N, C-alpha and C positions, 0 to 999 in steps of 0.2 A: 527507449519510449519513440526514437524517431523510425525504429526497424516496424515497432506495430503499428503505425500510423501509414507506414507504407503498404505494410501487410496487408490492412481494411482497406486502403485505395484499389490496392492489387486486385484485392477480391471483391470489392465494387464494381473495378470496372470488369473484369470479369462476368459478374453475375449481370449488367447492363448488358455485353456483348449478347450472351446465353439468352436473356430476355428480348433483345431484340433481334435476334436470330427466330426466338417462337414468333413474333410478331409478322416477319417475315415470312415464315414459311404458312401462316393461319390467313396472308394477304393473297399467298399463291395460290389459294384453294380454287383449283380448276371450278365447281360450283359458282364460287362469284361472277366468273366472268363469262358461263354459258347459261346458266338459269336465269342470273340478274340483268346478265347482256353489258356489263361495265366494259368498256373498252381496254380491251392491250392492246394497248401503247403506253408512251412512258408517262405521261399524266396519268393516266387510268391505275397504272402500277405504282405510282408516284402515291396517288390518292388513298390507294387501299393499304399500304404502309404506313404512310403519314396515321391513316384512323385509326389502324390497329399500335401503333406506336404511342396516341394519342392514346387509347385504353389503357395501356400499362402506367404510363405517365398519370392520367389520370386516377387510376389506381394506388400509385405509389405517392399522392403529393402531401403525404404525411413523413416519408422518407425521402426527402429531398435530395440526398448523395445518391441514392439509386436510380431516382426517377431524371436525376441529370446524368446518369451512367448511360441509361435507357438513351435518351435525347442524345449524346456526344455519340455512343455507337451508331445509331443512323445517318448523324452528318458526316462521319468520317466515312459511311459507307455512301455516301451521296456523292461526298468528293471522288473518291477513289472510282464509284461508278461512270462520272462525268468523263473523268482522264480516262477509261476503258475504253468509252465510245467516243474517244477523239476531240473532247473539248480542248481547244489548248488553255497551256496555264497562265495565260493572261484574263480570260475569261472564265477560270473555275468559280473563283472565289466570287463575281458578280453573280452567278448563276446557284450558289450554294446562299447566298443572302436572299436569293428571289424566293429559293424552297424553305428557307430556314420562316421569312415572313410571311409565306404561303401558308407553312405547318402553324405557325403562332396563332393566324387569322381564323385557321379553321379548330383550329383547339378550344379559342376562346368561344367560337360558336357551338362547338361541340358541346364544350364543358356548359352553357347555360341551359341548352338544351335537356341533356341528361338531369342537370340539378334541377331543375324544373318539372323534370318526366313528360317531357312535350314531348310526344313521339312525332309530332303535326311538324313540329319546328326543325327537328331533326332531318327528318324527310324533306324540308324544303332544302334545308340546306345541305344533304346531300348529292340532290337532287341538282342545287349549283355548282357545288363542288366536282363530285364526279363524273357527272357526266355532262357538266357545262349547261345546264339550265333544258336540257333534252333525254330525259330519262324516259325508257320504254312506261309504258302504263304499265301500275305499282311495283315495280324494281324498289322505285326509293322508299317506297312505305317500307316495302319486304324488308331494304337492307335498313333501314332505322330499327325496324322491330328487332333483326339480326344485333344490331348494336346495343341497343340495350339489353339483351338478354346475354351479350359477352358481356358488358361492366358489372351485371348482377353475378354471373359465374367467376368472373377475377374478382369482385369484392367476397366471394367466400370462400376463395383461396386462403389458407394461410398466409401472413407477411415471411413465416421461415422458410417457405418455399420458393416465394418471390429472390431472398434473400442469398438462395443458392442459385439463382439463375432459374429456376423452373416455373413455367407459366403454361397452363393449359387452356386452349382456346379449344370452344366448341365447335366439335365437326358439323357439316351442313346438315 
């Protein structure tokens, strides 16, 4: 029985890593940085990775183990990235906690807007978070439209694909 539990945990963790990888790939789509003028900075990249990871967690909210695996993969990656860019060991924990808090706050705001199907509230949240309140004209509205479309697209995908670590994000 313990072997079966460990195998499931391994498979869920593996799927979470693959799903997180799909979110990162979608967040790195050049269109977001060129056409929508998302800042190509650590903060801008974090916001897009967090946004795409949120979309997966939102889709998987009834599959708590798999949603948690995506979340865990994200923050292991954030920890590793901070270390790679030279953040000292004593500061990594504080920085990761700040990122976790930012992710959590953004997720709550995005969740509320998605559940209400409120593109204006979503655009306002994206403008505040992604562009720090200085979004180019139309960019936040365009990104909000993409987020709503991505959420619908992910919702249409079968859960069995996610459990195998397969998620398809819309291309630009």
